[in-house]
SERO-4910 file (N, C-alpha, C, O; in steps of 0.05 Angstrom, whole numbers):
BEGIN
 pado doro    nc1    nc2    nc3   cac1   cac2   cac3    cc1    cc2    cc3    oc1    oc2    oc3
  Unk    A    -89    162    -34   -108    152    -49   -131    167    -60   -145    181    -45
  Unk    A   -137    166    -84   -161    179    -95   -184    156   -110   -177    136   -123
  Unk    A   -206    163   -104   -230    144   -109   -222    141   -144   -221    120   -156
  Unk    A   -219    160   -154   -216    158   -185   -196    139   -194   -197    134   -218
  Unk    A   -179    125   -180   -160    110   -184   -169     80   -175   -156     60   -183
  Unk    A   -185     77   -163   -196     51   -155   -197     32   -175   -208     38   -196
  Unk    A   -186      7   -172   -185    -20   -185   -169    -18   -212   -172    -35   -230
  Unk    A   -149      4   -216   -132      7   -237   -115    -17   -235   -119    -32   -216
  Unk    A    -95    -23   -253    -75    -46   -250    -54    -41   -226    -39    -59   -217
  Unk    A    -53    -14   -218    -31    -17   -195    -50    -26   -166    -39    -37   -146
  Unk    A    -82    -20   -167    -92    -32   -150    -94    -55   -147    -93    -65   -124
  Unk    A    -96    -74   -172    -97   -103   -167    -76   -112   -160    -78   -132   -147
  Unk    A    -53   -102   -164    -28   -116   -151    -30   -108   -125    -27   -128   -110
  Unk    A    -36    -84   -112    -39    -74    -92    -54    -91    -69    -47    -98    -46
  Unk    A    -80    -95    -82    -98   -115    -63    -86   -145    -64    -89   -160    -44
  Unk    A    -74   -152    -88    -64   -178    -89    -43   -184    -64    -44   -203    -50
  Unk    A    -25   -163    -63     -1   -168    -46    -13   -167    -16     -1   -178      2
  Unk    A    -37   -151    -13    -45   -145     16    -60   -171     24    -61   -179     48
  Unk    A    -73   -186      3    -87   -214     11    -70   -228     13    -80   -249     22
  Unk    A    -43   -231      8    -22   -250      9    -15   -246     31    -15   -265     46
  Unk    A     -8   -220     40      2   -212     70    -18   -224     92    -11   -235    113
  Unk    A    -45   -219     83    -67   -230    106    -64   -257    107    -61   -265    130
  Unk    A    -63   -277     86    -65   -300     86    -38   -318    103    -39   -339    116
  Unk    A    -16   -301     96     12   -314    106     13   -306    136     23   -322    152
  Unk    A      2   -282    145     11   -274    167     -9   -282    190     -1   -287    213
  Unk    A    -36   -282    181    -63   -287    195    -69   -259    211    -90   -256    223
  Unk    A    -55   -244    208    -54   -216    222    -83   -195    213    -91   -192    189
  Unk    A    -94   -184    232   -113   -165    222   -108   -139    208    -97   -120    220
  Unk    A   -114   -137    185   -111   -112    168   -123    -89    177   -147    -91    183
  Unk    A   -110    -62    179   -124    -40    180   -114    -27    157    -91    -30    149
  Unk    A   -136     -8    142   -127      2    115   -135     34    122   -157     43    127
  Unk    A   -109     50    121   -111     79    126   -107     88     94    -85     88     84
  Unk    A   -132     96     78   -134    108     55   -113    131     49    -98    132     30
  Unk    A   -114    149     69   -104    169     60   -115    185     40   -100    195     22
  Unk    A   -139    188     40   -155    197     19   -152    223     13   -153    239     32
  Unk    A   -149    234    -14   -149    262    -22   -173    266    -48   -177    249    -65
  Unk    A   -183    287    -46   -208    292    -64   -198    286    -97   -175    292   -105
  Unk    A   -213    276   -111   -209    269   -136   -197    291   -158   -200    314   -148
  Unk    A   -188    293   -177   -180    313   -188   -185    317   -220   -177    336   -234
  Unk    A   -201    293   -229   -206    296   -257   -187    283   -275   -195    275   -297
  Unk    A   -167    281   -268   -141    274   -287   -143    243   -294   -152    228   -277
  Unk    A   -135    235   -316   -139    216   -330   -118    190   -325   -123    168   -334
  Unk    A    -96    193   -311    -76    182   -307    -80    156   -292    -61    143   -283
  Unk    A   -102    152   -289   -110    130   -267   -128    110   -283   -139     92   -271
  Unk    A   -131    113   -312   -146    100   -327   -136     75   -338   -140     68   -361
  Unk    A   -122     58   -317   -105     38   -328   -122     12   -319   -112     -2   -301
  Unk    A   -149      5   -332   -164    -17   -328   -166    -34   -346   -181    -53   -343
  Unk    A   -149    -31   -372   -152    -48   -390   -146    -78   -388   -153    -95   -405
  Unk    A   -132    -82   -362   -122   -110   -356   -152   -123   -351   -154   -147   -359
  Unk    A   -173   -112   -341   -195   -122   -333   -208   -138   -359   -224   -156   -355
  Unk    A   -201   -131   -384   -210   -139   -405   -195   -164   -420   -204   -177   -439
  Unk    A   -174   -167   -407   -153   -191   -416   -147   -209   -392   -126   -213   -379
  Unk    A   -172   -219   -390   -166   -247   -368   -148   -267   -373   -138   -279   -353
  Unk    A   -142   -271   -393   -126   -293   -403    -97   -290   -394    -82   -310   -390
  Unk    A    -90   -264   -391    -64   -253   -381    -62   -248   -347    -42   -253   -332
  Unk    A    -84   -240   -340    -87   -225   -311   -104   -243   -291   -100   -240   -267
  Unk    A   -121   -261   -301   -137   -269   -279   -124   -289   -263   -134   -293   -240
  Unk    A   -104   -301   -271    -87   -322   -263    -70   -314   -234    -66   -332   -217
  Unk    A    -63   -291   -230    -54   -283   -207    -66   -284   -184    -54   -291   -164
  Unk    A    -94   -277   -184   -111   -277   -165   -141   -274   -168   -152   -252   -165
  Unk    A   -155   -299   -177   -181   -302   -194   -200   -292   -174   -219   -279   -183
  Unk    A   -200   -295   -154   -222   -282   -135   -222   -253   -138   -245   -244   -142
  Unk    A   -202   -237   -138   -194   -209   -137   -203   -200   -161   -215   -179   -163
  Unk    A   -195   -217   -184   -201   -208   -211   -230   -203   -216   -241   -182   -224
  Unk    A   -239   -227   -208   -270   -227   -211   -289   -206   -204   -307   -195   -217
  Unk    A   -278   -203   -181   -293   -179   -163   -286   -152   -173   -303   -135   -177
  Unk    A   -262   -149   -178   -251   -121   -198   -269   -118   -221   -276    -96   -228
  Unk    A   -275   -142   -233   -289   -140   -259   -317   -128   -260   -329   -124   -281
  Unk    A   -328   -121   -235   -350   -113   -234   -349    -84   -242   -370    -72   -246
  Unk    A   -323    -71   -244   -319    -42   -252   -324    -42   -280   -326    -19   -290
  Unk    A   -325    -59   -296   -332    -61   -324   -358    -54   -332   -364    -46   -355
  Unk    A   -379    -58   -307   -401    -44   -318   -405    -16   -309   -401     -6   -287
  Unk    A   -415     -5   -331   -407     26   -332   -423     45   -312   -420     69   -307
  Unk    A   -444     27   -300   -459     41   -277   -447     40   -248   -455     53   -228
  Unk    A   -424     21   -249   -412     21   -224   -395     45   -219   -382     54   -238
  Unk    A   -393     56   -196   -379     83   -191   -354     72   -179   -353     55   -162
  Unk    A   -333     85   -190   -310     77   -173   -302     90   -149   -298    114   -150
  Unk    A   -299     76   -126   -298     83   -101   -289     66    -84   -296     43    -89
  Unk    A   -274     71    -61   -258     52    -43   -276     43    -29   -268     22    -19
  Unk    A   -305     50    -21   -319     38    -11   -325      8    -19   -332    -10     -3
  Unk    A   -321      4    -49   -327    -24    -55   -306    -46    -47   -308    -70    -53
  Unk    A   -286    -37    -33   -264    -56    -25   -279    -71     -3   -277    -95      0
  Unk    A   -294    -54     12   -305    -64     36   -333    -82     25   -341   -103     36
  Unk    A   -345    -70      3   -374    -78     -4   -363   -110    -15   -373   -130     -7
  Unk    A   -342   -109    -35   -334   -134    -52   -316   -151    -33   -305   -172    -41
  Unk    A   -313   -144    -10   -296   -159     13   -264   -169     -3   -252   -191      0
  Unk    A   -257   -143    -20   -227   -151    -23   -207   -157     -8   -186   -168    -16
  Unk    A   -212   -149     20   -191   -153     37   -201   -166     59   -207   -149     75
  Unk    A   -205   -189     68   -223   -205     82   -214   -194    114   -191   -194    122
  Unk    A   -234   -185    127   -226   -181    152   -216   -147    156   -210   -136    178
  Unk    A   -216   -137    135   -202   -112    135   -218    -90    153   -243    -91    151
  Unk    A   -208    -71    167   -221    -50    178   -205    -24    163   -182    -21    156
  Unk    A   -224    -10    160   -222     13    143   -218     45    153   -237     50    168
  Unk    A   -204     62    151   -202     92    159   -211    106    131   -200    101    110
  Unk    A   -229    123    134   -241    129    104   -240    159    105   -250    170     86
  Unk    A   -228    178    126   -231    205    128   -210    217    107   -187    208    104
  Unk    A   -219    238     93   -200    249     74   -178    267     92   -185    280    112
  Unk    A   -152    265     83   -128    281     92   -129    309     83   -132    314     59
  Unk    A   -126    324     97   -125    355     86    -95    361     95    -82    347    111
  Unk    A    -87    388     81    -61    401     79    -57    413    106    -34    415    115
  Unk    A    -76    421    120    -75    451    139    -65    427    164    -75    406    170
  Unk    A    -42    439    173    -22    426    194    -36    424    219    -26    405    231
  Unk    A    -58    435    235    -69    430    259    -88    411    258    -93    396    277
  Unk    A   -102    411    229   -121    386    226    -98    360    219   -101    339    231
  Unk    A    -80    362    201    -64    338    202    -48    330    221    -44    305    222
  Unk    A    -38    343    237    -25    331    265    -49    314    275    -39    293    283
  Unk    A    -76    313    279    -91    298    289   -103    276    277   -118    260    288
  Unk    A    -93    277    247   -101    252    234    -86    228    240    -99    207    242
  Unk    A    -63    227    243    -53    204    250    -61    191    279    -60    167    282
  Unk    A    -67    206    298    -77    195    317   -104    185    320   -111    168    336
  Unk    A   -125    200    296   -156    185    291   -149    160    277   -166    143    277
  Unk    A   -121    153    262   -117    128    249   -106    113    267   -109     90    260
  Unk    A    -92    115    288    -86     98    307   -106     89    325   -105     66    333
  Unk    A   -126    106    334   -147    104    349   -166     81    333   -171     60    344
  Unk    A   -172     85    313   -196     71    293   -183     48    286   -197     29    280
  Unk    A   -157     44    285   -148     17    274   -131      6    296   -111     -8    290
  Unk    A   -137     11    322   -120      4    349   -120    -28    350   -102    -39    362
  Unk    A   -141    -43    340   -139    -69    342   -126    -84    318   -127   -109    317
  Unk    A   -114    -70    300   -105    -78    273    -74    -88    280    -61    -74    296
  Unk    A    -66   -103    273    -36   -112    276    -18   -104    255      7   -100    257
  Unk    A    -35   -103    231    -19    -96    206    -39    -69    196    -64    -67    196
  Unk    A    -21    -51    189    -36    -25    179    -21    -17    154      3    -13    153
  Unk    A    -38    -15    134    -33     -5    104    -32     26    107    -45     36    126
  Unk    A    -17     43     91    -16     72     92    -20     75     60     -3     66     45
  Unk    A    -38     85     52    -39     86     20    -38    121      9    -56    128     -7
  Unk    A    -22    137     16    -17    161      4    -12    166    -24      1    149    -37
  Unk    A    -23    187    -35    -20    187    -67      9    186    -75     13    179    -99
  Unk    A     28    191    -62     51    196    -75     74    173    -60     89    158    -73
  Unk    A     71    175    -34     87    161    -17     94    171     10     76    178     25
  Unk    A    127    172     20    133    181     40    141    211     32    143    217      8
  Unk    A    145    230     52    146    251     47    174    260     26    191    244     20
  Unk    A    173    282     19    201    295      6    209    323     16    191    337     25
  Unk    A    234    330     15    239    350     29    221    380     16    216    399     31
  Unk    A    215    378     -9    203    401    -15    179    406    -10    170    428    -18
  Unk    A    161    387      7    134    393     10    136    387     42    138    364     51
  Unk    A    136    409     57    140    402     90    110    404    102     91    418     95
  Unk    A    112    387    123     84    380    132     61    404    138     65    422    155
  Unk    A     41    403    126     22    432    133     25    447    107     11    466    100
  Unk    A     46    435     91     48    455     59     27    445     42     13    425     47
  Unk    A     25    461     19     13    454     -2     17    424    -14     39    416    -21
  Unk    A     -1    412    -17     -2    382    -26     11    363     -4     19    340    -10
  Unk    A     13    374     19     27    349     39      6    329     43     11    308     55
  Unk    A    -19    335     35    -35    311     41    -30    286     21    -39    264     26
  Unk    A    -16    290      0     -9    270    -17     16    252     -7     28    236    -22
  Unk    A     23    258     19     48    244     28     41    235     60     25    248     74
  Unk    A     53    212     67     54    205     96     80    214    105    100    213     90
  Unk    A     79    223    130    108    237    141    128    217    157    117    198    167
  Unk    A    149    219    159    161    204    178    155    200    206    156    179    217
  Unk    A    149    228    219    136    225    246    110    210    245    106    198    266
  Unk    A     94    207    229     69    195    226     73    163    223     59    146    235
  Unk    A     96    157    204    103    132    205    114    120    235    105    101    247
  Unk    A    131    135    240    143    128    271    120    125    294    120    109    312
  Unk    A    102    143    289     80    142    317     63    118    307     50    108    326
  Unk    A     59    108    286     44     87    288     58     59    292     47     40    302
  Unk    A     83     62    281    100     34    289    105     32    315    108     10    326
  Unk    A    109     60    332    111     58    364     90     50    375     92     37    396
  Unk    A     63     57    364     38     42    378     35     11    380     20     -2    395
  Unk    A     55      1    356     55    -31    360     42    -43    333     37    -67    334
  Unk    A     37    -30    311     32    -35    283     54    -44    271     77    -36    276
  Unk    A     49    -62    254     70    -70    233     56    -53    208     33    -45    207
  Unk    A     76    -49    188     65    -25    169     71    -32    146     92    -44    143
  Unk    A     52    -26    121     56    -29     94     50     -4     82     28      6     84
  Unk    A     73      8     68     69     32     57     68     35     28     83     21     14
  Unk    A     52     51     17     51     53    -17     65     74    -26     58     96    -16
  Unk    A     84     74    -43    105     89    -50    107     89    -82    115     69    -94
  Unk    A    100    110    -95    110    116   -127    140    117   -127    152    127   -108
  Unk    A    151    107   -149    180    111   -152    186    137   -161    169    146   -176
  Unk    A    208    153   -155    211    176   -165    231    174   -189    239    151   -193
  Unk    A    240    194   -205    252    194   -224    282    192   -222    295    210   -232
  Unk    A    294    172   -212    318    167   -200    324    134   -206    306    118   -211
  Unk    A    348    128   -205    347     95   -206    336     82   -186    342     88   -163
  Unk    A    319     63   -191    306     47   -175    326     33   -151    321     36   -127
  Unk    A    347     21   -160    362      9   -138    371     32   -116    367     30    -92
  Unk    A    385     56   -130    390     73   -106    362     83    -87    363     84    -62
  Unk    A    344     88   -100    316     87    -83    310     70    -66    303     75    -43
  Unk    A    311     46    -76    301     27    -58    324     18    -34    317      8    -13
  Unk    A    348     23    -40    367     26    -22    365     47     -1    371     44     22
  Unk    A    356     69    -13    350     94     12    328     89     22    326     94     46
  Unk    A    308     79     10    283     72     30    290     51     53    283     55     76
  Unk    A    304     30     47    307     11     67    322     23     86    319     17    110
  Unk    A    340     41     79    358     54    101    344     73    119    346     72    144
  Unk    A    324     95    103    309    107    119    290     94    138    286    104    161
  Unk    A    274     69    129    262     52    146    280     42    167    272     40    190
  Unk    A    299     37    161    321     21    183    327     42    206    327     34    229
  Unk    A    332     66    199    349     84    214    320     97    233    324    111    253
  Unk    A    299     93    226    273    106    242    263     84    256    257     88    280
  Unk    A    260     61    247    244     39    257    269     16    262    273     -3    248
  Unk    A    284     23    282    308      2    283    302    -28    286    317    -45    277
  Unk    A    281    -33    298    276    -57    309    257    -72    286    251    -95    291
  Unk    A    251    -63    267    230    -69    248    248    -85    228    270    -78    219
  Unk    A    231   -110    223    238   -132    198    234   -120    171    211   -123    164
  Unk    A    247   -111    156    239   -102    128    236   -114    102    249   -135     98
  Unk    A    218   -102     81    220   -121     65    208    -99     41    194    -81     50
  Unk    A    214   -100     16    205    -83     -9    187   -103    -29    194   -124    -39
  Unk    A    167    -94    -31    157   -113    -51    147    -91    -78    128    -75    -77
  Unk    A    162    -96    -99    168    -78   -117    146    -83   -144    141   -107   -148
  Unk    A    134    -68   -159    121    -71   -184    128    -54   -201    147    -40   -194
  Unk    A    116    -49   -225    123    -39   -249    125     -6   -242    142      9   -251
  Unk    A    104      2   -223    104     30   -221    112     43   -193    122     65   -188
  Unk    A    103     23   -178    100     23   -145    118      3   -130    125    -18   -140
  Unk    A    125     10   -103    137     -7    -89    125     -5    -61    123     17    -53
  Unk    A    119    -22    -48    108    -31    -22    127    -34     -4    144    -50    -11
  Unk    A    131    -21     23    149    -21     37    136    -39     62    113    -35     70
  Unk    A    150    -55     72    136    -71    100    152    -70    119    174    -80    113
  Unk    A    149    -63    139    159    -56    170    148    -77    184    124    -71    187
  Unk    A    153   -102    197    149   -114    215    157   -112    242    181   -109    250
  Unk    A    136   -114    257    142   -110    292    161   -139    297    156   -159    285
  Unk    A    180   -137    313    192   -161    322    180   -182    327    192   -203    318
  Unk    A    156   -185    340    132   -204    341    124   -215    315    115   -238    311
  Unk    A    127   -200    299    115   -208    270    134   -218    256    126   -230    236
  Unk    A    159   -217    258    184   -221    235    182   -249    233    201   -257    219
  Unk    A    165   -272    241    171   -296    233    154   -300    215    157   -322    204
  Unk    A    134   -284    206    121   -284    188    133   -280    155    122   -287    134
  Unk    A    151   -270    157    160   -253    133    168   -274    114    159   -271     91
  Unk    A    183   -297    118    190   -314    101    168   -327     86    170   -332     62
  Unk    A    146   -333    102    125   -347     85    105   -328     71     89   -337     54
  Unk    A    106   -302     78     93   -281     65    105   -272     37     92   -263     18
  Unk    A    136   -277     40    151   -272     13    147   -295      0    141   -293    -24
  Unk    A    148   -318     11    141   -344     -6    114   -343    -22    112   -349    -45
  Unk    A     96   -336     -7     72   -332    -21     63   -313    -45     50   -319    -65
  Unk    A     76   -289    -36     75   -270    -53     97   -277    -82     91   -268   -104
  Unk    A    117   -290    -80    134   -292    -98    124   -318   -118    131   -321   -142
  Unk    A    107   -333   -106     95   -355   -122     70   -348   -136     66   -357   -159
  Unk    A     52   -330   -122     27   -324   -130     30   -299   -154     15   -296   -174
  Unk    A     49   -286   -148     55   -262   -165     81   -255   -184     91   -234   -191
  Unk    A     85   -280   -189    114   -289   -203    114   -265   -233     97   -266   -252
  Unk    A    134   -249   -231    136   -233   -260    121   -208   -256    122   -191   -274
  Unk    A    104   -202   -232     94   -180   -226    105   -167   -202    107   -143   -203
  Unk    A    111   -179   -181    120   -166   -153    149   -179   -148    151   -203   -153
  Unk    A    165   -168   -141    190   -169   -137    195   -164   -107    184   -145    -95
  Unk    A    212   -182    -94    213   -180    -66    241   -176    -57    259   -192    -63
  Unk    A    246   -154    -43    278   -148    -31    273   -146     -5    251   -139      3
  Unk    A    292   -150     11    294   -155     35    328   -163     45    343   -180     36
  Unk    A    333   -142     67    358   -147     79    383   -154     58    400   -172     61
  Unk    A    382   -137     38    404   -136     15    398   -161     -5    414   -165    -23
  Unk    A    378   -179     -1    372   -198    -24    351   -192    -40    333   -178    -31
  Unk    A    351   -200    -60    327   -193    -82    324   -228    -95    340   -243   -106
  Unk    A    297   -230    -88    283   -253   -109    266   -243   -126    255   -222   -120
  Unk    A    262   -255   -148    248   -247   -171    262   -228   -191    278   -210   -187
  Unk    A    253   -235   -209    262   -210   -233    246   -186   -230    226   -184   -215
  Unk    A    257   -165   -246    240   -137   -242    213   -144   -251    211   -158   -271
  Unk    A    194   -135   -240    166   -138   -252    162   -121   -278    176   -101   -284
  Unk    A    143   -129   -291    140   -116   -318    111   -103   -321    105    -91   -342
***
């Protein structure tokens, strides 16, 4: 996550999804921003939706109205606004920058686990998503990814997880099947679901003791975000592809 992307349309869907999960499960949410430094790029300037309330406000009016504060040119885009504007009720945040250097990186997930120890549900928000073979842990740009060993460690600490993932340039059906298979292989006891949007998919891995919440969570997301978020789980797909 970079501060420069705060409040774009992907964020609107992201916060909307997390708000549904909080409401449906009653679990305390921890947010590990996986922060990296801003780079000055403009590919995060997707905030035009805030000027189209007739199309977008209906999905989550409270969230939309709070994010509309970004229309004030004096408002600095920064993830701290999520806390200040109470976008995620009861949320606990880990704000440290993630670095590439392996020795520092190896301690990062331990700090996340310690600071979010009382959170049953933890959201991981890396720039790109889960690791790729071409970028080893500790390598250049590894800060943009969360690694399987980090996912496994947090899950084995007892957290249910939500993981941000950009779609790569392959078939989405193929990628989603691979993602679910990877999660199932590494987190065998987890109850899994994918929440897919136009550009991003969010993977949910629930601890067995939280699994009973999944049906209610899926129903709430499907009802509130119909046409924007598609739900996939255990080989079943509800909702048409998001637009």
